[in-house]
C-alpha positions as CSV (number, residue, x, y, z in Angstrom):
1,M,0.2,0.0,0.3
2,E,1.2,3.5,-0.8
3,P,1.8,5.4,2.4
4,K,-1.5,7.6,2.8
5,R,-2.4,10.3,5.2
6,V,-4.2,8.4,7.9
7,E,-6.3,10.7,10.2
8,L,-7.7,9.2,13.8
9,L,-11.8,9.9,14.7
10,G,-12.8,8.8,18.4
11,V,-15.9,8.4,18.9
12,P,-16.7,7.7,22.9
13,M,-20.3,6.4,22.7
14,D,-22.2,4.7,24.8
15,L,-25.4,5.3,24.2
16,G,-25.9,2.9,21.5
17,G,-26.1,-0.3,23.5
18,G,-26.5,-1.2,26.8
19,L,-23.9,-1.5,28.7
20,R,-21.2,0.9,30.2
21,G,-17.6,1.0,29.1
22,V,-17.2,1.6,25.5
23,D,-16.6,5.1,25.6
24,M,-13.3,4.4,27.1
25,G,-12.8,2.2,23.5
26,P,-10.9,5.7,22.0
27,S,-8.5,5.8,24.7
28,A,-7.7,2.3,25.3
29,I,-6.2,2.2,21.4
30,R,-4.5,4.7,22.0
31,I,-3.0,3.4,24.9
32,A,-2.4,0.4,23.0
33,G,-0.2,2.3,20.6
34,L,-2.1,2.9,17.5
35,G,-0.3,6.3,16.1
36,P,3.0,4.9,16.7
37,R,2.4,1.8,14.9
38,I,1.0,3.4,12.1
39,A,3.5,5.8,11.0
40,A,6.1,3.0,11.5
41,L,4.4,1.1,8.7
42,G,5.6,4.8,6.6
43,H,2.4,6.7,7.0
44,T,1.6,10.0,8.2
45,F,-1.1,9.7,11.2
46,T,-2.4,12.4,12.7
47,D,-4.9,12.3,15.9
48,G,-8.1,14.2,15.7
49,G,-8.8,14.2,19.0
50,N,-12.8,12.7,19.6
51,V,-16.1,13.8,18.2
52,P,-17.9,15.1,21.3
53,V,-21.1,13.3,22.3
54,R,-24.1,15.1,24.3
55,R,-25.0,12.9,27.2
56,P,-28.5,12.9,27.9
57,E,-30.1,14.5,30.8
58,S,-31.3,11.3,32.1
59,R,-30.4,7.3,31.6
60,E,-33.9,6.8,30.7
61,A,-34.7,6.9,27.5
62,R,-37.6,8.6,26.3
63,D,-38.4,6.5,23.3
64,P,-37.8,3.0,24.4
65,R,-38.1,1.6,20.5
66,A,-35.2,3.7,19.7
67,R,-33.0,4.4,22.9
68,F,-30.9,7.9,23.1
69,L,-32.1,8.5,18.9
70,G,-31.3,12.3,19.2
71,P,-28.0,12.4,21.0
72,I,-27.0,9.5,19.0
73,A,-28.2,11.1,15.7
74,Q,-26.4,14.3,16.8
75,C,-23.4,12.6,17.3
76,C,-23.5,10.7,13.8
77,R,-24.1,14.5,12.0
78,R,-20.9,15.7,13.7
79,L,-19.1,13.1,12.8
80,S,-20.3,12.4,9.2
81,D,-18.6,16.5,9.0
82,R,-15.7,15.6,10.5
83,V,-15.5,12.3,8.3
84,E,-16.1,14.5,5.2
85,R,-13.3,16.9,6.0
86,I,-11.2,14.3,6.4
87,L,-11.6,13.8,2.7
88,D,-11.5,16.7,1.3
89,A,-8.2,17.2,3.2
90,G,-6.6,14.1,1.3
91,S,-6.4,12.0,4.1
92,F,-7.6,8.4,5.4
93,P,-10.5,8.3,7.6
94,L,-10.0,6.0,11.2
95,V,-12.5,6.3,12.9
96,V,-13.0,4.3,16.3
97,G,-15.4,3.8,18.6
98,G,-17.5,3.4,20.5
99,D,-20.7,1.4,19.9
100,H,-21.2,0.8,16.8
101,S,-24.4,3.0,16.2
102,I,-21.2,5.3,15.0
103,A,-20.7,3.8,11.6
104,V,-23.7,6.0,10.5
105,G,-21.6,8.9,10.9
106,T,-18.9,7.8,9.4
107,V,-20.8,6.1,6.2
108,A,-22.8,9.3,5.7
109,G,-19.5,11.4,5.7
110,I,-18.0,8.8,3.2
111,S,-21.2,8.3,0.6
112,R,-21.6,12.2,1.5
113,W,-18.1,13.0,-0.4
114,Y,-18.3,10.4,-2.8
115,A,-21.6,11.4,-3.9
116,S,-20.8,15.1,-4.5
117,R,-18.4,13.5,-6.7
118,E,-21.4,11.8,-8.7
119,Q,-19.7,8.3,-7.3
120,R,-21.4,5.6,-5.0
121,I,-19.2,3.5,-2.1
122,G,-19.8,0.1,-0.9
123,L,-19.6,-1.4,2.9
124,I,-18.5,-4.7,4.4
125,W,-19.8,-5.1,8.1
126,F,-17.8,-7.7,9.9
127,D,-20.1,-8.4,13.1
128,A,-21.9,-11.6,15.3
129,H,-24.6,-9.9,14.8
130,A,-26.8,-8.2,11.6
131,D,-27.2,-4.8,13.1
132,M,-30.6,-4.8,10.6
133,N,-33.1,-4.1,13.5
134,T,-35.4,-1.1,12.9
135,P,-37.5,0.3,15.9
136,E,-40.0,-1.5,14.8
137,T,-38.4,-5.1,15.2
138,S,-35.7,-4.4,17.6
139,P,-36.5,-6.6,20.7
140,S,-34.2,-4.0,22.8
141,G,-34.1,-0.5,21.1
142,N,-30.7,-0.6,21.5
143,V,-29.4,1.5,18.6
144,H,-26.3,-0.4,17.9
145,G,-28.2,-2.5,16.4
146,M,-29.2,-0.7,13.6
147,P,-26.8,1.1,11.7
148,L,-26.4,-1.2,9.0
149,A,-30.3,-1.3,8.2
150,C,-30.0,2.7,8.7
151,C,-26.7,2.9,6.1
152,I,-29.4,1.1,3.4
153,G,-32.2,3.2,4.4
154,H,-34.5,1.5,6.7
155,G,-34.8,3.1,10.1
156,P,-35.4,6.5,12.0
157,R,-35.4,9.5,9.5
158,E,-33.0,10.9,12.3
159,L,-30.2,8.8,10.8
160,T,-30.9,7.6,7.6
161,S,-31.3,11.2,6.1
162,L,-28.0,12.0,7.1
163,G,-26.3,12.0,3.9
164,P,-27.8,13.1,0.5
165,R,-28.3,9.7,-1.3
166,L,-31.2,7.5,0.3
167,P,-29.7,4.9,0.8
168,M,-26.5,5.9,1.6
169,V,-25.0,2.5,0.5
170,A,-27.2,0.5,-2.2
171,P,-27.9,-2.8,-0.7
172,Q,-26.4,-4.6,-3.7
173,N,-23.1,-3.1,-2.2
174,A,-23.1,-4.3,1.0
175,V,-22.1,-7.4,2.8
176,L,-22.3,-8.6,6.1
177,I,-19.7,-11.4,7.6
178,G,-19.4,-13.1,10.7
179,I,-22.6,-13.4,11.4
180,R,-24.3,-15.9,14.2
181,D,-26.7,-13.9,16.2
182,V,-29.4,-12.9,14.2
183,D,-32.9,-11.5,15.9
184,E,-36.1,-13.4,14.7
185,R,-37.7,-10.4,13.3
186,E,-34.2,-8.9,12.0
187,R,-34.1,-12.2,10.0
188,E,-36.7,-10.7,7.6
189,L,-34.7,-7.6,5.9
190,V,-31.0,-9.8,6.0
191,R,-33.3,-12.0,3.5
192,T,-35.2,-9.6,1.7
193,T,-33.1,-6.4,1.0
194,G,-30.3,-7.7,-1.4
195,V,-27.3,-7.3,1.7
196,K,-24.7,-10.0,0.7
197,A,-24.9,-12.1,4.3
198,Y,-21.7,-14.5,5.1
199,T,-22.8,-16.2,7.8
200,M,-20.1,-18.1,10.5
201,R,-21.4,-21.3,8.2
202,E,-20.1,-20.1,5.1
203,V,-16.8,-18.6,6.8
204,D,-16.4,-22.3,7.9
205,M,-17.0,-23.9,4.6
206,L,-15.7,-21.2,2.1
207,G,-12.9,-20.1,4.3
208,M,-12.0,-16.2,4.8
209,D,-10.2,-16.3,1.3
210,R,-13.0,-16.9,-0.8
211,V,-15.3,-14.8,1.6
212,M,-13.1,-11.8,1.2
213,R,-12.8,-12.2,-2.6
214,E,-16.0,-12.0,-2.8
215,A,-16.9,-9.5,-0.7
216,V,-14.6,-7.0,-2.4
217,E,-15.9,-7.9,-5.7
218,I,-19.6,-6.9,-4.5
219,A,-19.0,-3.8,-2.9
220,S,-16.8,-2.8,-5.2
221,E,-19.4,-3.2,-8.2
222,G,-20.0,0.0,-10.0
223,T,-18.6,2.3,-6.9
224,A,-15.2,4.3,-6.0
225,G,-14.4,1.4,-3.3
226,F,-16.2,0.4,0.1
227,H,-15.7,1.2,3.9
228,L,-15.0,-1.6,6.5
229,S,-16.5,-1.6,9.6
230,F,-15.1,-4.2,12.0
231,D,-17.2,-4.7,14.9
232,L,-14.4,-6.5,17.5
233,D,-17.0,-8.8,18.6
234,G,-17.6,-10.7,15.4
235,C,-14.1,-12.1,16.5
236,D,-14.1,-15.2,18.9
237,P,-14.5,-13.8,22.1
238,H,-11.1,-15.8,22.9
239,V,-9.8,-13.5,20.6
240,A,-11.3,-10.9,21.7
241,P,-13.2,-10.8,25.8
242,G,-13.3,-7.2,25.5
243,V,-16.9,-6.6,24.0
244,G,-19.9,-6.3,25.3
245,T,-21.8,-8.5,23.5
246,P,-19.7,-11.8,22.3
247,V,-21.0,-14.6,20.7
248,P,-18.7,-17.9,20.9
249,G,-18.1,-19.3,17.4
250,G,-16.4,-16.0,16.2
251,V,-13.0,-15.9,13.6
252,T,-10.2,-16.6,14.8
253,Q,-6.8,-14.2,14.8
254,R,-5.8,-14.9,12.0
255,E,-8.9,-15.3,9.7
256,A,-9.4,-11.5,11.2
257,H,-5.9,-10.7,9.8
258,L,-6.7,-12.2,6.5
259,M,-9.9,-10.2,6.1
260,L,-7.8,-6.5,6.6
261,E,-5.2,-8.1,4.3
262,H,-7.4,-8.4,1.9
263,A,-8.9,-5.1,2.5
264,A,-5.7,-3.7,2.2
265,E,-5.0,-5.4,-1.0
266,S,-8.0,-4.5,-2.8
267,G,-6.8,-0.9,-3.8
268,G,-10.7,0.2,-2.3
269,L,-10.2,0.8,1.0
270,L,-12.1,4.5,1.4
271,G,-12.2,4.0,5.5
272,L,-11.7,2.0,8.2
273,E,-13.8,1.8,11.5
274,M,-13.4,-0.4,14.6
275,T,-15.6,-0.5,17.2
276,E,-17.1,-2.0,20.3
277,I,-14.2,-2.3,22.2
278,N,-14.9,-2.5,26.1
279,P,-11.8,-2.1,28.6
280,I,-14.5,-2.4,31.8
281,L,-14.4,-6.2,30.4
282,D,-11.3,-6.7,28.6
283,E,-7.9,-8.4,30.0
284,R,-5.0,-6.4,30.0
285,N,-6.0,-4.6,27.1
286,R,-6.4,-7.6,24.9
287,T,-8.8,-6.6,22.7
288,A,-7.3,-2.8,21.8
289,E,-4.0,-4.4,20.9
290,L,-6.1,-6.7,19.0
291,A,-7.5,-3.6,17.2
292,V,-4.6,-2.0,16.7
293,D,-3.2,-5.3,14.7
294,M,-6.0,-5.2,12.7
295,V,-5.9,-1.7,11.7
296,L,-2.4,-2.2,10.6
297,S,-3.1,-5.2,8.7
298,G,-5.9,-2.9,6.6
299,L,-3.5,-0.3,6.2
300,G,-0.5,-2.9,4.5
301,K,1.2,-4.4,6.9
302,R,2.7,-7.8,5.7
303,I,4.1,-10.6,7.4
304,V,7.7,-10.0,5.1
């Protein structure tokens, strides 16, 4: 990979899920040495600080179907503006959360920047969960279970309308990898929207090499490239213990590296995002250190 100007944005968001702690994810990944290790690859690294997250006056949600939607949407709007400015400056956006609801802001910013140039983007979404609930289908009302649906045009208007294009990403250019915990009513959207879903069964049967080759092809078809949104709970809990919603049976450390290596080698990676790092539940910052390793693979690090 050619040297890049990489700019980090932290998003200390914990309103999208049911557990505290993921707001410390950006701090944990900085402590794990993210900046110096990116610079050691030959890239120029800038730490853009954190995007502000407004704290609600009460931890009681106004709307139990989409908990804390207002402050989440406000943060995602700020994030999308920051991402767009990073792209304007010719830099590569690296976003670290925080819970996965922040991905709506990241995708909105990248989609808007390319829409202004009459181009579309693709999306690869790595996660144990489908993240395709809506307020009508979600059993919890947690917005971190809705962001992929919002990115492809389903869900609350406060999130789906963040970009000038609806949907931000065409479903036929969106790919889900690693899912193994899907809510009952959520399955219908996964089956009918046109998103390509590789469950862990497909990953096991086909292998990560083939899955990522196909995913890159799907996300790149007719687009300027793709954004990769990486939820650490897509990895097996033995590999990434510090996540809020761990699900057994996830990918191995090498499979995760291979995913990021394919993304880097494709030449089409437009942005990268790491979410759901929860230091409170971690073991000696292992999960943040894993996230740093994944980022490095996504930025072109090779074994030899």
